[in-house]
C-alpha positions as CSV (number, residue, x, y, z in Angstrom):
1,M,109.9,144.9,51.8
2,K,107.3,145.2,49.3
3,I,107.9,143.2,46.3
4,H,106.5,143.4,42.8
5,Y,106.5,140.2,40.8
6,L,106.7,140.3,37.0
7,I,105.9,137.7,34.7
8,S,105.4,137.7,30.8
9,H,102.5,134.7,30.9
10,L,101.3,131.9,32.1
11,E,101.9,129.1,29.9
12,D,103.0,126.2,31.6
13,S,106.7,126.0,32.5
14,E,108.9,125.7,35.5
15,A,109.0,129.6,36.2
16,V,105.2,129.2,36.3
17,R,104.8,126.0,38.5
18,S,107.2,127.2,41.0
19,L,105.2,130.8,41.5
20,P,103.2,129.5,44.4
21,D,105.9,128.1,46.6
22,I,108.3,131.1,45.6
23,F,105.8,133.4,47.0
24,K,104.7,131.3,50.1
25,I,108.7,131.7,51.1
26,L,108.5,135.6,50.4
27,R,105.1,135.9,52.5
28,E,107.0,133.6,55.1
29,L,109.9,136.0,55.6
30,G,107.4,138.9,56.2
31,H,107.4,140.6,52.7
32,D,104.3,142.2,50.8
33,I,104.2,140.4,47.2
34,S,102.2,140.9,44.6
35,L,101.9,139.3,41.2
36,F,101.7,141.5,37.8
37,I,101.2,139.5,34.5
38,L,102.1,141.1,30.9
39,S,100.2,139.2,28.6
40,P,96.5,138.1,28.6
41,P,95.4,134.9,30.1
42,P,95.9,131.9,28.5
43,D,93.4,129.9,26.6
44,Y,94.2,126.6,28.4
45,L,96.5,125.5,30.9
46,P,96.9,121.7,32.1
47,N,94.6,121.0,35.0
48,D,97.3,120.2,37.6
49,L,98.7,123.7,37.2
50,R,95.6,125.7,36.9
51,N,94.4,124.1,40.2
52,S,98.3,124.6,41.9
53,L,98.2,128.3,40.4
54,L,94.5,128.9,42.1
55,D,95.2,127.3,45.4
56,G,98.5,128.8,45.9
57,L,98.1,132.2,44.6
58,A,94.3,132.8,46.0
59,S,95.6,134.8,48.8
60,F,98.1,137.0,47.0
61,P,97.1,140.2,44.8
62,C,97.2,139.2,40.8
63,K,96.9,141.2,38.1
64,H,96.9,140.8,34.1
65,F,97.8,143.8,32.5
66,F,95.8,143.8,29.4
67,E,93.2,141.4,28.1
68,T,94.6,141.0,24.6
69,Q,98.5,141.1,23.3
70,K,100.2,144.6,23.3
71,S,103.5,145.8,22.0
72,F,106.5,145.9,23.9
73,L,106.2,149.9,24.7
74,A,102.6,149.5,25.7
75,Y,103.8,146.6,28.5
76,C,106.5,149.6,29.3
77,N,104.0,152.6,29.4
78,A,101.9,149.9,31.5
79,L,104.4,149.0,34.0
80,A,105.9,152.5,34.2
81,K,102.4,153.6,35.2
82,L,101.8,151.1,38.2
83,L,105.5,151.5,39.5
84,R,105.1,155.2,39.7
85,K,101.7,154.7,41.7
86,D,102.9,152.0,43.9
87,R,106.8,151.9,44.1
88,P,108.0,148.7,45.5
89,N,111.0,148.4,47.3
90,L,112.2,145.4,44.7
91,L,110.8,144.3,41.6
92,I,111.5,140.6,40.4
93,T,111.1,139.7,36.5
94,S,110.6,136.4,35.2
95,Q,110.4,135.4,31.3
96,K,112.2,137.3,28.6
97,K,109.2,140.2,27.9
98,A,109.0,140.6,31.3
99,T,112.6,141.0,32.2
100,R,113.1,143.2,29.5
101,A,110.7,145.5,30.4
102,G,111.2,145.5,34.0
103,Q,114.8,146.0,33.1
104,I,114.1,149.3,31.4
105,V,111.7,150.8,33.4
106,G,113.4,149.9,36.9
107,H,116.7,151.3,35.7
108,F,114.7,154.9,34.9
109,L,112.8,154.7,37.9
110,N,115.4,153.9,39.9
111,I,114.1,150.5,41.3
112,P,116.4,147.7,42.2
113,V,115.6,144.6,39.9
114,A,116.4,140.9,40.3
115,S,115.7,139.1,37.2
116,W,115.8,135.4,37.2
117,Q,117.9,133.4,34.5
118,H,116.0,130.6,33.2
119,G,118.5,128.9,30.9
120,S,120.3,130.5,28.1
121,S,119.2,133.4,26.0
122,N,120.6,135.8,23.3
123,Q,123.7,136.7,24.4
124,S,123.9,140.2,22.9
125,L,120.6,141.2,23.9
126,F,121.3,140.5,27.6
127,R,124.6,142.2,27.6
128,S,123.3,145.0,26.3
129,R,121.2,145.2,29.5
130,Q,123.7,143.7,32.2
131,H,123.7,146.9,33.9
132,L,120.0,147.4,34.2
133,T,119.7,144.5,36.3
134,R,121.0,144.4,40.2
135,F,120.4,141.0,40.8
136,W,120.4,138.0,38.9
137,I,118.7,134.7,40.1
138,A,120.0,131.7,38.4
139,D,117.4,128.7,38.8
140,S,120.2,126.1,38.5
141,T,124.0,125.7,38.2
142,A,123.7,125.4,34.7
143,S,122.3,128.8,34.1
144,R,124.6,130.3,36.9
145,C,128.0,128.9,34.9
146,Y,126.1,130.4,31.5
147,L,125.9,133.9,33.1
148,E,129.1,133.8,34.5
149,D,130.9,132.2,31.6
150,E,128.9,132.8,28.8
151,L,127.8,136.2,29.8
152,G,130.6,137.5,31.9
153,I,128.4,138.8,34.7
154,D,130.2,139.1,38.1
155,S,129.4,136.6,40.4
156,G,128.9,138.9,43.2
157,C,125.3,140.0,41.0
158,I,124.3,136.2,40.9
159,L,122.7,134.7,43.6
160,S,121.7,130.7,43.0
161,W,117.8,129.6,43.4
162,P,117.0,126.0,41.7
163,N,113.6,126.5,40.5
164,Y,112.9,122.3,39.7
165,Q,110.9,120.5,42.1
166,P,110.3,117.2,40.8
167,P,106.3,116.0,41.3
168,R,105.9,112.8,42.9
169,S,103.9,111.6,40.2
170,L,107.3,111.2,38.2
171,L,109.6,110.0,41.3
172,W,107.3,107.2,42.7
173,P,107.0,105.1,39.2
174,A,110.6,105.9,38.7
175,E,111.2,104.2,41.8
176,Q,109.3,101.0,40.4
177,R,110.5,101.4,36.8
178,S,111.6,98.0,35.0
179,Y,114.6,99.1,32.7
180,W,115.2,97.5,29.7
181,Q,117.8,94.8,29.2
182,G,118.2,94.3,25.7
183,K,116.4,91.9,25.1
184,T,113.1,93.4,24.3
185,I,112.4,96.7,21.8
186,L,113.7,99.8,23.3
187,H,111.2,102.4,23.2
188,I,112.9,105.8,22.0
189,G,111.1,108.7,23.5
190,F,111.1,112.0,21.8
191,I,109.2,115.2,22.8
192,A,107.8,117.1,19.7
193,S,106.5,121.0,19.7
194,D,105.8,123.6,17.1
195,H,109.0,124.7,17.3
196,N,111.5,121.9,17.1
197,K,111.3,120.9,13.5
198,K,114.9,120.7,13.4
199,S,115.3,118.3,16.1
200,K,112.7,116.1,14.5
201,T,114.4,116.2,11.5
202,C,117.6,115.2,12.7
203,L,116.0,112.3,14.6
204,V,114.5,110.9,11.5
205,K,117.4,111.2,9.5
206,A,119.4,109.6,12.5
207,L,117.1,106.8,12.4
208,S,117.8,106.3,8.4
209,Y,121.0,106.0,9.2
210,L,121.2,103.6,11.7
211,Q,119.0,101.2,9.7
212,K,121.7,101.1,7.2
213,K,123.9,99.7,9.8
214,R,121.2,97.8,11.9
215,P,118.8,96.4,8.6
216,N,117.0,94.7,11.8
217,L,116.4,98.3,13.7
218,S,112.4,97.7,13.4
219,Q,112.6,94.8,15.5
220,E,115.0,96.5,17.8
221,I,113.4,99.7,18.6
222,A,110.0,101.9,18.5
223,L,109.7,105.4,18.4
224,L,107.5,107.0,21.0
225,I,106.6,110.8,20.6
226,G,105.2,112.8,23.3
227,N,103.6,115.8,22.2
228,D,104.0,119.3,24.0
229,P,101.3,121.7,22.6
230,F,102.4,124.6,25.7
231,A,105.8,124.9,24.4
232,S,104.6,126.8,21.3
233,R,106.3,130.3,20.6
234,K,103.2,131.5,18.6
235,H,101.0,130.7,21.9
236,T,98.7,128.5,20.3
237,Y,97.0,125.7,22.7
238,T,94.9,123.6,20.0
239,L,96.3,120.2,19.9
240,K,98.4,119.6,16.9
241,P,99.9,116.2,15.2
242,P,103.6,115.8,16.9
243,L,105.3,115.0,13.7
244,S,104.5,117.3,10.6
245,G,103.3,115.1,7.2
246,K,107.2,115.2,5.9
247,D,108.4,113.5,9.1
248,T,105.6,110.6,9.4
249,R,106.2,109.9,5.5
250,R,110.2,109.7,6.3
251,I,109.6,107.4,9.0
252,A,107.2,105.3,7.3
253,R,109.9,104.8,4.8
254,L,112.0,103.4,7.6
255,R,110.6,99.7,7.0
256,D,108.1,98.9,9.6
257,I,109.8,100.7,12.8
258,H,106.7,101.0,15.3
259,L,105.2,104.5,15.8
260,E,103.2,105.7,18.8
261,E,101.9,108.8,19.6
262,I,101.0,110.3,22.7
263,Q,98.8,113.3,23.1
264,G,98.8,115.7,26.0
265,N,99.8,113.3,28.8
266,L,103.6,113.7,29.4
267,Q,103.6,111.6,32.1
268,T,102.4,108.3,30.5
269,F,105.2,109.4,28.0
270,Y,107.6,108.7,30.5
271,V,106.7,106.0,32.1
272,N,106.5,103.8,28.5
273,A,109.9,105.5,27.2
274,D,112.9,103.6,27.6
275,L,115.4,106.2,26.8
276,L,115.1,110.3,25.6
277,V,116.3,111.2,22.6
278,Q,116.1,114.9,22.4
279,P,118.4,116.8,20.0
280,M,117.6,120.4,20.8
281,Q,117.9,123.9,19.3
282,G,118.7,127.2,21.0
283,H,114.9,128.2,22.1
284,E,113.7,124.8,23.1
285,N,112.3,123.9,26.7
286,R,114.7,122.1,28.7
287,F,112.0,121.3,31.3
288,H,111.4,118.0,29.9
289,L,115.2,117.2,30.4
290,F,114.3,117.3,34.0
291,E,111.2,115.8,34.0
292,A,112.8,112.7,32.1
293,M,115.6,111.8,34.7
294,A,113.4,112.4,37.5
295,S,111.4,109.6,35.8
296,G,114.4,107.8,35.3
297,L,115.2,108.1,31.8
298,P,118.8,108.4,30.5
299,V,119.1,111.6,28.0
300,I,120.4,112.1,24.7
301,T,120.7,115.6,23.8
302,S,122.9,118.8,22.3
303,P,125.8,120.8,23.6
304,I,124.1,123.4,25.2
305,P,125.7,125.3,28.1
306,E,123.1,124.7,30.6
307,V,122.6,121.0,29.4
308,K,126.4,120.3,30.4
309,T,126.0,120.4,34.1
310,L,122.6,118.3,33.6
311,I,124.1,115.3,32.0
312,N,127.2,115.3,35.0
313,G,129.7,114.1,32.9
314,G,128.1,111.6,30.9
315,R,126.9,109.7,34.1
316,N,123.3,110.8,33.3
317,G,123.1,110.6,29.6
318,L,125.1,111.4,26.7
319,I,125.8,114.9,25.1
320,L,126.2,115.0,21.3
321,S,129.3,117.0,20.0
322,K,127.2,118.6,17.4
323,N,123.4,118.4,16.5
324,A,124.1,116.1,13.2
325,P,122.0,113.0,12.3
326,K,125.1,110.7,11.8
327,I,126.4,111.4,15.4
328,L,123.0,110.9,16.7
329,A,122.5,107.6,15.1
330,E,126.1,106.4,16.6
331,A,124.8,107.4,19.9
332,I,121.5,105.5,19.8
333,N,123.6,102.5,18.5
334,H,126.0,102.6,21.7
335,Y,122.7,101.8,23.9
336,L,121.9,99.2,21.6
337,S,125.1,98.1,22.0
338,V,125.2,98.0,25.5
339,P,122.0,97.9,27.1
340,A,123.4,98.0,30.6
341,L,123.7,101.6,30.0
342,V,120.2,102.0,29.9
343,E,119.5,101.1,33.6
344,K,122.9,102.7,35.0
345,Q,122.3,106.1,33.5
346,G,118.8,106.4,34.5
347,R,119.4,105.3,38.0
348,N,122.0,107.9,38.2
349,A,120.0,110.8,36.4
350,H,116.7,109.9,38.8
351,L,119.0,110.2,41.8
352,W,121.1,113.1,40.5
353,I,117.5,115.1,40.5
354,K,116.4,114.1,43.7
355,E,119.4,115.1,45.2
356,H,120.1,118.6,43.4
357,Y,116.3,119.4,42.9
358,N,114.1,118.8,46.2
359,Q,111.5,121.0,48.6
360,R,114.1,121.1,51.0
361,K,116.6,122.7,49.0
362,F,114.0,124.9,47.3
363,H,113.2,126.3,50.4
364,E,116.4,126.8,51.9
365,A,117.9,128.4,48.8
366,G,114.8,130.9,48.0
367,I,115.5,132.2,51.9
368,A,119.0,132.5,51.5
369,V,118.6,134.5,48.2
370,I,115.7,136.8,49.7
371,Q,117.6,137.5,52.9
372,K,120.9,138.2,50.6
373,I,119.1,140.9,48.6
374,E,117.8,142.2,51.9
375,E,121.2,142.6,53.1
376,I,122.9,144.5,50.1
377,L,119.9,146.7,49.7
378,F,120.0,147.7,53.1
379,Q,123.9,148.3,53.2
380,E,123.5,150.5,50.2
381,R,120.7,152.7,52.2
382,L,123.2,153.1,54.9
383,E,126.3,153.7,52.7
384,K,123.9,156.9,51.6
385,L,123.2,157.9,55.1
386,P,126.4,159.6,56.1
387,H,125.6,162.3,53.7
388,T,122.6,163.2,56.1
389,L,123.5,162.1,59.2
390,P,126.3,165.5,60.2
391,L,123.3,167.6,59.9
392,L,121.5,165.4,62.6
393,L,123.9,164.6,65.1
394,P,125.3,167.1,67.7
395,K,128.7,169.4,66.9
396,E,131.6,168.1,69.1
397,N,131.1,171.3,70.9
398,E,127.6,171.1,71.9
399,N,125.8,169.2,74.6
400,P,123.5,166.7,73.6
């Protein structure tokens, strides 16, 4: 098949990191694959991601539609022009903007569309466009459950292709990790980005509540802040302080709780943290939960649909009943009171990621997904043939 693969941008995310491996599988199956990117090239990419993309995609056709940001209508027009000129058998879309444009244009040009589902998104927006996509590709079991249970999409239209592959740079240190046993300071990790201000505030207030319950809290915990400058929805790539001035002043009032900030290198952050505390809002990047668990960290996070499967019934961490500082304070206090949970859940999290997300399963799932799409599209073409076959076949009383 001729396949066009459409994405919104090349910002750091698992959807982008997995592109070289996805393209290798498509080529291995004999398909003609090209990459098209709506947004202009990013100002900055982490070196490991840049090198991976350069090495993995060098032999594939790749094109940016525009050198500057454009309107959504401009993206649709450019895509329609491309698809009319170079019509594919299948259009695969990834990320929100590309998925919206691909679904709309593909529908009007009668081109089958397969859309990746990364986490959860605006339900009303997706419900209004369900019929525009022929296939949904869920990047995790949780994403599949979200599509079926929350959006009501027929299970026959959903294909599962787990998208995350933990790097060895995280797996190996996890196997050598010395877990917190309750005799030293507990390093509580939090990953800050441009759009999780409410989560930061929730954490700071939770520590304030906890200090009232544990007056010696400054001798029991330290706060480790990792900076994620690439998760900004504003598409800015300058390094910013992980915490705002207001949050820093709030922490300063927490009477000597040690605060350490790590800029840019999240692998160092994962190695030094003992526990990831990440209350999350709707638009935050779940990728860091996978990374933390691969590193052997238990996770405290929010009751978001796709996270429930990840936490595995409380075996890999804790899910808050809601994003409330007092509830978060109680969760942190639980680990301080039962230190053995940190090692138990941390090891469970690491093993769970290794079992459910690895290169072999990624490869097998990818082949199964693409072959299933081929089979369905071929069958649909066959169903249209009977209308024309009688004209080609000899009549009953005629000699062949």
